[in-house]
N, C-alpha and C positions, 0 to 999 in steps of 0.2 A: 608506456605500454601501448601496443597495438590493440585497438578496441576489438578487432575481428578475431584475434588469436589469444590475447592475454600475454603474449610474449613481448620482450623488449625488441624494438625495431633494429634491424641490421641494415646499416647504410653502406654505401660504396667504400667509405673510409675504413670500415671495420674489417675489410678483407686484406690480408697481408700475403704477398707472394711467398710461396714456400710453406705456408701454414697448411697442416693436414688435420681434418676432423674425421673421426670414426663414429659410425652409428649403424643402426639396422637391427637385425634380429628378426627378419620376416621369413616365415616358413611357408612352403608350398605343399599342398596335398595333391593327390592324383585328381580329386574332384575339381580343385582350383584350375589345374592345368587343362583338363578336358573342357570345362565350362568356357574358359577364355578361348581355347582353340576352336571349339565348335562355332563360335561367333566370328572370330577374326582370322584364324589361320588353320583351316581344317585339314591339315596333313594327317595321315593315319598315325604317324609316330607321336602326334600330339593328342589325338582323340580316341585311339583304340589300343588299349594295353596289350591285347593279344597280337594284333597286327604289328605293333611296335617291336615285339620280340624279334621279328624277322627283319627289322630295319638295320641300318648301319649303326644305330644307337643301342640296339639290343634290349630296348625297353622304352617305356613312356618317358618323354622329355618335354619340358616347357618350350613354347615358342620363344624365340629370341625377342620378339615384340612384347611378349608377356613379361619377360625378365626386365626389359627396358621400362615398361610401364610401372612395374613394381618399384624399380629403382627411382624413377621420377617421383613416385609417391613418397618413398622414404626420404628423398632429398627435401621435399616440401615439409613433411611432418616432423622430421627430426633435425633439420639443419636450417632451412630457410623460412620456416613458419614464423610469422612475425616480421619477416623481412620486408624490404621495400622494392622487391623485384618489379620491374616495369614490363618486361617482355624479353623473350629470347630471340635473337636473330638466327638461331639454328644450332645444330650439333655438327661438329666437323667430322667426327669419326665415331663409329660404334664397332666393336669387335666382340663376337661371341666366341670365347676361347674354349670353354668346356660346356657340355650340356648340363642343364639344371633339371634335376630329377625329383620325383615326389619325395617329400621328407627333407629336402635340402633347406637349410636356413641361410639366408643371404645377409651379408653385412657389406657396408660401403666405406671406403676411405676416399675422401675428397680432398684434393690438393689444389690450392689456388696457384695457377701457373702464370697469370698476368692480370694486371689491372690497368685500364686505359681511360683516362679522363676524356670526356667528350669535349671537343673544341667548339662544335656547332651548338651544343646544348649543355651549357655549364651546370645544369641542375642534375646531371647524371654521369655515370661512368659504366664502362663495360668490364665485367669480371669473367675471366676464362678459368675453367676448372677441369681437372682430370679426375674422373671417378673410376675407382677400381673396385669391382664387386667380387666378393669371395664367398665360397660355401663354408659349411661348418668345419671342414678340415683345413681351411685356409687356402685352398686352391682357387686361383683366379678363374672366374667363369665369364666375366664380361669387363670390358673397358669402354669408356665413353669420354670424349672430349667435348665439353659443352661450354656455353657462354650465356650470360644474361646481363641486361642493363639494370642497374640499381640506382635509386635516388641518392643524391649526395646529402649529407647531413645538413639540415637547416642551421643557420647561424645561431638560432636560439635553442637548439637541442643539445643536451649534454652528451658527452662521449661515453 
């Protein structure tokens, strides 16, 4: 067990290419959207419900950055918590497909697309993943291609 989280550790070897995990169930309120946008992305269609009615969205929508931040939190809390992630060298691609609106509930499907053992650092490996984020109707609202380095399982750790 990971002392920090109480969850069983997830090592590099635990990721199988093609495996998909589904999780989430995070809802957004208008207040959540406005609070985030006022600090980080103060476009009127994110901060002002009345002005947003005249925008191309026809109403208040979450910032794409807000959606991405929520997804990263869900990935940690519901998938990688207890994991042995070391760091991420980046995100290759993020696409905001549909607007996220007040009342939407987001879920994530994460598919492992590649695992690469490090030749220069044999204690770790790189895991690449595709994250598909959907709203409560099942419509895709965001996709993201990410990657992270994970510790390899110590020889004395059980699988």
